[in-house]
C-alpha angles and dihedrals in degrees: 000000000000091000092057093049089049090053090047089051089053090050091049086051094051093048090048089051090054091052094051091049091059112111090230092055116119122168111251115229131205128189119234120197118208134185106205114193111209103177142011140178122221134196143144090305094050124241105010094174146005142176134198142133138246117241129192117203136170125233129187110253121222096204098099090045094049094046089050099047109026099085088043090054091051092056095055126105087234093060093047091050091056091047094051091048093050089049091053098044103031142030120287092251088063090068091078093060090075088070085056094049096053097060087052090061096042091049091053091052095046090049098042102023090226144052118210127207093253091051091052092051091049091050091048091049094050091046091053090050092052090049089052097048125079091188135042124219104231130189110221127206122186126189110216132191123198100046124080128183134223093197116088091199123071113272116225108217099177138332105324096351122111142170121207141164113266117259130205089268090064090057098048116099131190129189140151115269109251094031117111117282118249088228127215119324131168120269107248121256093197139003122231116201135183140144123239138174110238139165112269113283090350108111091185095121097041090052093050094049089047090052093048092051094045089051093051091048089051089050094050095061141002102262133128091245110177140155122251102173138010125192126177117191133172142179090251115126096213098034106032093152144008090214134251122297113205120190095194126226104337136185120256107168096166127043126199118217109209109208122208087240086063103052094090091051088052092051091049091046091051095048093048098044108035094079095042099052106112120226090248087068101041093045092039096231127155097228099125143357095285093050092048093045093052091047089055089046090053093048091050089051092056100036113066099156132091091029088212089066092049089051092046095055091048092052091048088051092052093047093054091059100033104037137056128227090243094056100093100149129059091012092150090053094048096044098049095046097044096047092043091051092049094042090056086073092048090060102265123128103251100216092051090044090054092049091049094048090049092049093045090050089054093050091049092048089052093046094050092050094050096255119133119230114232119245093245090064095045087049088052088049090056091044091053093045090052088050089059096051106279147004088266095055095117092045088050091052091055089047092053091044089054093050091047094050090047090056095043089048091052095050096041113117126218092251093049123097114259110281096241094046090052096045092049089047093050093047092051095046093045089074091068103022127061090195092057090047088053093052091050093048092049093049093052097041092057089058134095099237 
């Protein structure tokens, strides 16, 4: 097999040489624009400054050489020999990969004006490796906003997964002049990296793994952690990259600063939660109370203004977990008492929590009916939040509740009552039964949150 590919490569080289020898041949040049970052400063808010320069360079294009020689190559006995071998050794669909291999050889010749024996053998070996592999090992790099890092060294989160600060290479961009602009996107505040096996040019597995990790990061802390870019590259000859996904200029109202003292806690959190996240959370679907609650939590993370909208999203997220669809009366009363009772076991003072929930529910009701909340009530909301530890206290209660429900849901047995029903019942009965309060507390303290 390799001998036949080598002979075909030599034939391609000969036909390209004939094309270059034509009196009419002129190298076709294309302009490439690059932004090369050369320095950056980084702090708790991420990249606070950077500098670089734009360079315009010319490259020799292989388009004319490819169009002049491609059909001639396909008519050669060397080409037919490789096609027959592929059909004998592999599936029918692999035959089309030969037409992806040829432009690689032609492009190399156009760029370098030659192709050595050693280079031909290397191309043949890499091509055969691609033919034999159903999957490609991709190195995935994701630009994040909303998370900044104290550590200057990469942080190993789990096997093959790491977080690090951005470097000047992460800010550099290259594109052909005349091609669409990438548009503006946020500078990353952190870089997430991992390796994954995926089908060629698919990106599905990489996207799912990225989504799982991002979801866990958002549930570890209250921070507007979002993805700005995703690139997946490999050593494959035919499938070197799945391309670059740009998310554009996105909102990141609240940033989380990961201190070095918190890194071990994050590792434990990832280890405990990654197998327990339900698909409704990872895929961001609204199929049950956990999916709806996470959707509201994520919306609250990204929508800081107006404050009434953020509060409304948080309350809707809590309602999805702590209220049933049949409870149409006294919803505020039920919600504030249930959340306050459960939050007591999460370290929050229950009476202050109850008052905060009641006030937030009133803000949500006014907002949903088109009525503006006066500034004194919003100031009171901030005052109660600070009394519970931070301005994000209510958001943090929702975050911890989602994590708790994910864990309970994963551990729930078929013969057990539904998690939501059990939690609501324990919260209500805890007000009159110390035994039920002890069961609720034990159930919560054994979880990750």
